[in-house]
Structures are given as structure tokens and as C-alpha cells.
DRENGU-614566 format. One record per residue: x, y, z of N, C-alpha, C, CB in turn; residue number from 1; residue in one letter; chain. Coordinates in steps of 0.2 Angstrom, whole numbers, plus 5000, padded with zeros to 4 digits. Glycine has a CB too. Layout:
residues N
X  Y  Z  X  Y  Z  X  Y  Z  X  Y  Z  NUM  A  A
...
This chain:
residues 166
5004  4994  5000  5000  5000  5000  5004  5006  5000  4995  5000  5006  1  M  A
5010  5006  5004  5014  5012  5005  5018  5013  4998  5019  5011  5010  2  Q  A
5019  5008  4995  5023  5008  4988  5018  5012  4983  5025  5001  4986  3  E  A
5012  5010  4983  5007  5014  4979  5007  5021  4980  5000  5011  4979  4  M  A
5007  5023  4987  5007  5030  4989  5013  5034  4986  5006  5031  4996  5  E  A
5019  5030  4987  5025  5033  4985  5025  5034  4977  5031  5029  4987  6  T  A
5023  5030  4974  5022  5030  4966  5018  5036  4964  5020  5024  4963  7  T  A
5012  5036  4968  5007  5041  4966  5010  5048  4968  5001  5040  4971  8  S  A
5014  5049  4973  5017  5055  4975  5022  5057  4970  5020  5055  4982  9  M  A
5026  5052  4968  5031  5054  4962  5028  5056  4956  5035  5047  4961  10  K  A
5022  5053  4954  5019  5055  4948  5016  5062  4949  5013  5050  4947  11  I  A
5013  5064  4955  5011  5071  4956  5017  5076  4955  5008  5071  4963  12  R  A
5023  5074  4958  5028  5078  4958  5031  5079  4951  5034  5076  4962  13  Q  A
5031  5074  4947  5033  5074  4940  5028  5079  4936  5033  5067  4937  14  L  A
5021  5078  4937  5017  5083  4934  5018  5090  4936  5009  5080  4935  15  H  A
5019  5091  4942  5020  5098  4945  5026  5101  4941  5021  5098  4952  16  S  A
5032  5097  4941  5038  5100  4938  5037  5101  4930  5044  5095  4939  17  S  A
5033  5097  4927  5032  5097  4920  5028  5104  4919  5028  5091  4917  18  Q  A
5023  5105  4923  5019  5111  4923  5023  5117  4923  5013  5111  4928  19  K  A
5028  5117  4928  5032  5123  4929  5037  5124  4923  5037  5121  4936  20  E  A
5039  5118  4920  5044  5119  4915  5040  5122  4909  5046  5112  4913  21  A  A
5033  5120  4908  5029  5123  4902  5028  5130  4903  5023  5119  4902  22  M  A
5028  5133  4909  5027  5140  4910  5033  5144  4908  5026  5141  4918  23  K  A
5039  5141  4907  5045  5144  4905  5045  5145  4897  5051  5141  4907  24  K  A
5041  5141  4894  5041  5142  4887  5036  5148  4885  5038  5136  4883  25  I  A
5039  5153  4881  5035  5159  4880  5029  5157  4875  5040  5165  4876  26  T  A
5024  5162  4876  5018  5161  4872  5020  5163  4865  5012  5164  4875  27  E  A
5016  5160  4860  5018  5162  4853  5011  5164  4850  5021  5156  4849  28  F  A
5011  5170  4847  5004  5173  4844  5004  5173  4837  5003  5180  4847  29  S  A
5010  5172  4834  5011  5173  4826  5011  5180  4824  5005  5169  4824  30  G  A
5011  5185  4828  5012  5192  4826  5019  5193  4823  5010  5197  4832  31  E  A
5019  5198  4819  5026  5200  4816  5030  5203  4822  5025  5206  4811  32  A  A
5037  5203  4821  5042  5205  4826  5041  5201  4833  5040  5212  4828  33  N  A
5039  5195  4832  5039  5191  4838  5045  5185  4837  5032  5187  4839  34  E  A
5045  5181  4843  5050  5176  4842  5049  5172  4836  5049  5171  4849  35  L  A
5054  5170  4833  5054  5166  4827  5051  5159  4828  5061  5165  4824  36  D  A
5047  5157  4823  5043  5150  4824  5048  5144  4825  5039  5149  4818  37  I  A
5054  5145  4821  5059  5139  4822  5062  5139  4829  5064  5140  4817  38  D  A
5064  5145  4832  5067  5145  4838  5061  5143  4844  5069  5153  4840  39  E  A
5055  5145  4843  5050  5143  4847  5049  5136  4847  5043  5147  4846  40  W  A
5048  5133  4841  5047  5125  4841  5054  5122  4843  5046  5124  4834  41  L  A
5059  5124  4842  5066  5121  4845  5065  5121  4853  5072  5125  4843  42  F  A
5064  5126  4856  5063  5126  4863  5057  5121  4865  5061  5133  4866  43  D  A
5052  5122  4862  5046  5117  4864  5048  5110  4863  5040  5119  4859  44  L  A
5051  5108  4858  5053  5101  4856  5058  5099  4861  5056  5100  4849  45  N  A
5063  5103  4863  5068  5101  4869  5064  5100  4875  5073  5107  4870  46  N  A
5059  5104  4877  5056  5103  4883  5051  5096  4882  5051  5108  4885  47  L  A
5048  5095  4877  5044  5089  4876  5049  5083  4876  5041  5089  4869  48  F  A
5055  5083  4874  5060  5078  4874  5061  5076  4882  5066  5079  4870  49  S  A
5063  5081  4885  5064  5080  4892  5058  5077  4896  5066  5087  4896  50  L  A
5052  5079  4894  5046  5077  4898  5044  5070  4895  5041  5082  4897  51  M  A
5047  5068  4889  5045  5062  4886  5038  5061  4885  5047  5056  4891  52  K  A
5035  5067  4881  5028  5067  4880  5026  5063  4873  5026  5074  4879  53  L  A
5020  5061  4873  5018  5057  4867  5015  5062  4862  5012  5052  4869  54  K  A
5014  5060  4856  5012  5065  4851  5006  5069  4852  5011  5061  4844  55  G  A
5000  5065  4854  4994  5068  4856  4995  5074  4861  4989  5063  4858  56  E  A
4999  5072  4866  5000  5077  4872  5004  5083  4870  5004  5073  4878  57  T  A
5008  5082  4865  5012  5087  4862  5007  5092  4859  5018  5085  4858  58  K  A
5003  5089  4855  4998  5093  4851  4994  5098  4856  4993  5089  4847  59  I  A
4991  5095  4861  4987  5098  4866  4991  5103  4870  4984  5093  4871  60  L  A
4997  5101  4872  5002  5106  4876  5003  5112  4872  5008  5102  4879  61  E  A
5004  5111  4866  5006  5117  4861  5000  5122  4861  5008  5114  4854  62  T  A
4994  5119  4861  4989  5124  4861  4989  5129  4867  4982  5120  4861  63  M  A
4991  5126  4873  4991  5130  4879  4996  5136  4878  4993  5126  4885  64  G  A
5001  5135  4874  5006  5140  4873  5005  5145  4867  5013  5137  4872  65  K  A
4999  5144  4864  4998  5149  4858  4993  5154  4860  4995  5145  4852  66  L  A
4993  5160  4857  4988  5165  4859  4986  5168  4852  4991  5170  4864  67  T  A
4981  5173  4853  4979  5177  4847  4978  5173  4841  4984  5182  4846  68  G  A
4981  5176  4835  4980  5173  4828  4982  5166  4828  4983  5177  4823  69  P  A
4988  5165  4831  4991  5158  4831  4986  5153  4834  4998  5158  4834  70  A  A
4983  5155  4840  4979  5150  4843  4973  5149  4839  4977  5153  4850  71  L  A
4970  5154  4836  4964  5153  4832  4965  5149  4826  4961  5160  4829  72  R  A
4971  5150  4823  4973  5146  4817  4974  5139  4819  4979  5148  4814  73  W  A
4977  5137  4825  4978  5131  4827  4972  5127  4829  4983  5131  4833  74  Y  A
4967  5130  4832  4961  5127  4834  4957  5126  4827  4957  5132  4838  75  Q  A
4957  5130  4822  4953  5129  4816  4956  5123  4812  4954  5135  4812  76  E  A
4963  5122  4813  4966  5116  4809  4968  5110  4813  4972  5119  4807  77  N  A
4966  5110  4820  4967  5104  4824  4965  5098  4821  4964  5106  4831  78  L  A
4960  5097  4818  4957  5091  4815  4962  5088  4810  4950  5091  4812  79  K  A
4966  5092  4807  4971  5090  4802  4977  5087  4804  4972  5096  4797  80  L  A
4978  5088  4811  4985  5086  4814  4984  5078  4816  4987  5090  4819  81  F  A
4986  5074  4812  4985  5067  4814  4991  5065  4819  4985  5062  4808  82  T  A
4997  5068  4819  5002  5067  4824  5006  5074  4825  5007  5061  4821  83  N  A
5011  5073  4829  5015  5079  4831  5018  5082  4825  5019  5078  4837  84  W  A
5021  5078  4821  5025  5080  4815  5021  5084  4811  5028  5074  4811  85  S  A
5015  5082  4809  5010  5086  4805  5009  5093  4808  5003  5082  4804  86  D  A
5007  5093  4815  5006  5099  4818  5012  5104  4818  5004  5098  4826  87  A  A
5018  5101  4819  5024  5105  4819  5026  5108  4812  5030  5101  4821  88  E  A
5025  5104  4807  5026  5106  4800  5021  5111  4798  5025  5100  4795  89  K  A
5015  5110  4800  5009  5115  4798  5011  5122  4802  5002  5113  4801  90  A  A
5013  5122  4808  5015  5128  4812  5020  5132  4808  5017  5126  4819  91  L  A
5025  5128  4806  5031  5131  4803  5029  5134  4796  5037  5125  4802  92  R  A
5026  5130  4793  5023  5132  4786  5019  5139  4787  5019  5127  4782  93  D  A
5015  5139  4791  5010  5145  4792  5014  5151  4795  5004  5143  4797  94  R  A
5018  5150  4800  5021  5156  4803  5028  5158  4801  5020  5155  4810  95  F  A
5031  5154  4797  5038  5155  4795  5038  5161  4790  5041  5149  4791  96  K  A
5042  5166  4792  5043  5172  4788  5048  5171  4783  5045  5178  4793  97  E  A
5047  5173  4777  5051  5172  4771  5057  5177  4771  5048  5172  4764  98  F  A
5063  5175  4772  5069  5179  4771  5074  5176  4766  5072  5181  4778  99  T  A
5077  5180  4762  5081  5177  4757  5088  5175  4761  5083  5182  4752  100  S  A
5091  5170  4758  5097  5168  4761  5102  5173  4762  5100  5162  4757  101  D  A
5103  5178  4758  5108  5183  4758  5106  5188  4764  5109  5187  4752  102  S  A
5100  5189  4765  5097  5193  4770  5099  5190  4777  5090  5194  4769  103  Q  A
5098  5183  4777  5099  5179  4783  5106  5180  4785  5097  5172  4783  104  L  A
5111  5179  4780  5118  5179  4781  5120  5186  4784  5122  5178  4775  105  M  A
5117  5191  4781  5119  5198  4783  5117  5200  4790  5116  5203  4778  106  Q  A
5111  5197  4791  5108  5198  4798  5113  5195  4803  5101  5195  4799  107  E  A
5115  5189  4802  5119  5185  4806  5126  5189  4807  5121  5178  4803  108  F  A
5129  5191  4802  5136  5194  4803  5135  5201  4806  5139  5195  4796  109  F  A
5129  5204  4807  5129  5210  4811  5126  5210  4817  5124  5215  4806  110  Y  A
5126  5204  4820  5124  5203  4827  5129  5206  4832  5123  5195  4829  111  I  A
5126  5211  4836  5131  5214  4841  5127  5214  4848  5132  5222  4839  112  H  A
5132  5214  4853  5129  5214  4860  5126  5220  4862  5135  5212  4865  113  Q  A
5120  5220  4864  5117  5226  4866  5120  5229  4872  5109  5225  4867  114  E  A
5120  5236  4874  5123  5239  4879  5121  5235  4886  5121  5246  4880  115  E  A
5115  5234  4887  5113  5231  4894  5113  5223  4893  5107  5233  4896  116  N  A
5115  5220  4888  5115  5213  4887  5121  5209  4890  5114  5211  4879  117  Q  A
5119  5204  4893  5125  5200  4896  5129  5196  4891  5122  5195  4902  118  S  A
5135  5194  4892  5139  5191  4888  5135  5184  4886  5146  5189  4890  119  V  A
5133  5181  4891  5129  5174  4891  5123  5175  4886  5127  5171  4897  120  I  A
5119  5180  4887  5114  5181  4883  5116  5182  4875  5109  5187  4885  121  S  A
5121  5186  4874  5124  5188  4868  5126  5181  4864  5129  5193  4868  122  F  A
5130  5177  4868  5132  5171  4866  5126  5166  4864  5137  5167  4871  123  Y  A
5121  5166  4868  5116  5161  4867  5112  5164  4860  5111  5161  4873  124  K  A
5111  5170  4860  5108  5173  4854  5112  5171  4847  5108  5181  4854  125  N  A
5119  5172  4847  5123  5170  4842  5122  5162  4840  5130  5172  4843  126  V  A
5122  5158  4845  5121  5151  4844  5114  5149  4841  5123  5147  4850  127  L  A
5109  5153  4844  5102  5151  4842  5102  5153  4834  5097  5156  4846  128  R  A
5105  5159  4832  5105  5161  4825  5109  5156  4821  5107  5168  4824  129  K  A
5114  5154  4824  5119  5149  4820  5115  5142  4819  5125  5147  4824  130  Y  A
5111  5140  4823  5107  5134  4822  5102  5135  4816  5103  5132  4828  131  R  A
5100  5141  4816  5095  5143  4810  5098  5143  4804  5092  5150  4812  132  K  A
5105  5146  4803  5108  5147  4797  5114  5142  4796  5111  5154  4797  133  Y  A
5114  5136  4799  5120  5132  4800  5122  5130  4793  5118  5126  4803  134  R  A
5118  5129  4788  5120  5127  4781  5124  5132  4778  5114  5125  4777  135  Q  A
5124  5138  4780  5128  5143  4776  5134  5146  4780  5123  5149  4775  136  F  A
5135  5144  4786  5140  5147  4791  5144  5142  4794  5136  5151  4797  137  I  A
5151  5144  4794  5156  5139  4797  5157  5141  4804  5163  5140  4793  138  T  A
5160  5137  4808  5161  5138  4815  5166  5144  4816  5165  5132  4818  139  E  A
5171  5145  4811  5175  5150  4811  5172  5157  4811  5181  5150  4806  140  Q  A
5167  5157  4806  5162  5163  4806  5159  5165  4812  5158  5162  4800  141  Q  A
5156  5159  4815  5153  5160  4822  5158  5164  4827  5150  5154  4825  142  V  A
5164  5161  4827  5169  5164  4832  5170  5171  4830  5176  5160  4831  143  I  A
5171  5173  4823  5172  5180  4821  5166  5184  4823  5172  5180  4814  144  T  A
5160  5182  4823  5154  5186  4825  5154  5187  4832  5147  5182  4823  145  V  A
5156  5182  4836  5157  5182  4843  5162  5187  4845  5158  5176  4847  146  L  A
5168  5187  4842  5173  5192  4843  5171  5199  4841  5179  5190  4840  147  Q  A
5168  5200  4836  5167  5206  4833  5161  5209  4836  5166  5206  4826  148  N  A
5156  5205  4839  5150  5208  4841  5150  5210  4848  5145  5202  4840  149  G  A
5155  5208  4852  5155  5210  4859  5156  5217  4860  5160  5206  4863  150  V  A
5154  5220  4866  5155  5227  4867  5162  5229  4867  5152  5229  4874  151  K  A
5164  5235  4865  5170  5237  4864  5175  5236  4871  5171  5244  4862  152  N  A
5172  5237  4877  5175  5236  4883  5178  5229  4884  5171  5238  4889  153  S  A
5173  5224  4881  5175  5217  4882  5181  5216  4876  5169  5213  4881  154  L  A
5180  5219  4871  5185  5217  4865  5192  5219  4867  5183  5221  4859  155  K  A
5193  5225  4871  5199  5227  4873  5202  5221  4878  5199  5233  4876  156  E  A
5198  5219  4882  5200  5214  4887  5202  5207  4884  5194  5212  4892  157  H  A
5198  5205  4879  5199  5199  4875  5205  5199  4871  5193  5198  4870  158  L  A
5207  5205  4868  5213  5206  4864  5219  5206  4869  5213  5213  4860  159  I  A
5218  5209  4874  5224  5209  4879  5225  5202  4881  5222  5214  4885  160  R  A
5220  5198  4883  5221  5191  4885  5224  5187  4880  5215  5188  4888  161  N  A
5222  5188  4874  5224  5184  4868  5231  5185  4867  5220  5186  4862  162  E  A
5234  5191  4868  5241  5192  4867  5245  5188  4872  5243  5200  4867  163  K  A
5242  5188  4879  5246  5185  4884  5246  5177  4883  5242  5186  4891  164  E  A
5241  5174  4880  5241  5167  4878  5246  5165  4873  5234  5165  4876  165  I  A
5247  5169  4868  5252  5168  4863  5259  5168  4865  5251  5172  4857  166  K  A
């Protein structure tokens, strides 16, 4: 009997931690100038993998993170999604903004650390963009963007330390 109670308690704790993790995923409305659909789905899929969710549950959990036009579109098309792959592809097709390859490359090479942005946040932003443009960009180019994009005060520090290492 006690073993069943322990199992039940563990399941409740797991559900509670899953709900907390889902809260950390930002909502997606499909509006312009919002988080990119690829980035949003990447974060969502990472969480789904950690949670070991089944396809049907993924489809329903996704609805809970959509708002506005994206939610209305999703609800109208819900019957068409026979599995998570269909739903994910449909979301990507519907909300993917078209940008030319050269425009994407130019955007990547002009990433700069904002005045109040932490180095970690800047680094994560560069890596997130790299995942998106991976077929066009080499690792050396990522390093160049990281070196050139940091604030000037940090550049001076990096250059000074690089000379000491050599």
C-alpha cells in the first residue's frame, strides 16, 4: 500500500515539475516581430523531449502556449493534425517568415551585443541564430561574429588576454 502512495506522490511531483517547465516556454501569437517560429518550436521540442511526451499530448500542450491569431489558426486546423510531426510542420509552414538567404547571412554577421545585454545572453543569441543558418555558416564565422559583436570594453579585454596566451 505504501509503495502505491510513493508512486502516486512521484507522479504528482513529475506533473507539477512538468507544469512549471511549460510555464517557462514563451507564448507564441504569430504576430510580426515576435520570436521566430523555428526558435519557438526548437525550445518546445527540447522541453517535450525532456518530459518524454507522446504526440497527442504534444499537440494539446502546444495549444496551451499559443495566443491570438496563432491559437485561432491552430484550433481551426486541429482536426488536420494526425500526429505531432504534422502539427509542427503546419505551424512552421504557416508562421515562417520568408527571408532570402543573403538577408539571413547579413543579419547573422551584424549581430552585436546590446549595451545592457549579458555576455551569456549575447552568446546564446549567436548560437540560436547559428542553428538557424547552419548550412551557410562555418564555425570560424561564428567565432568571428562572437569576437566582433561583443561590446568594445570586452573586446579590449579579449585582445589583451589573447596576446598573453600567445
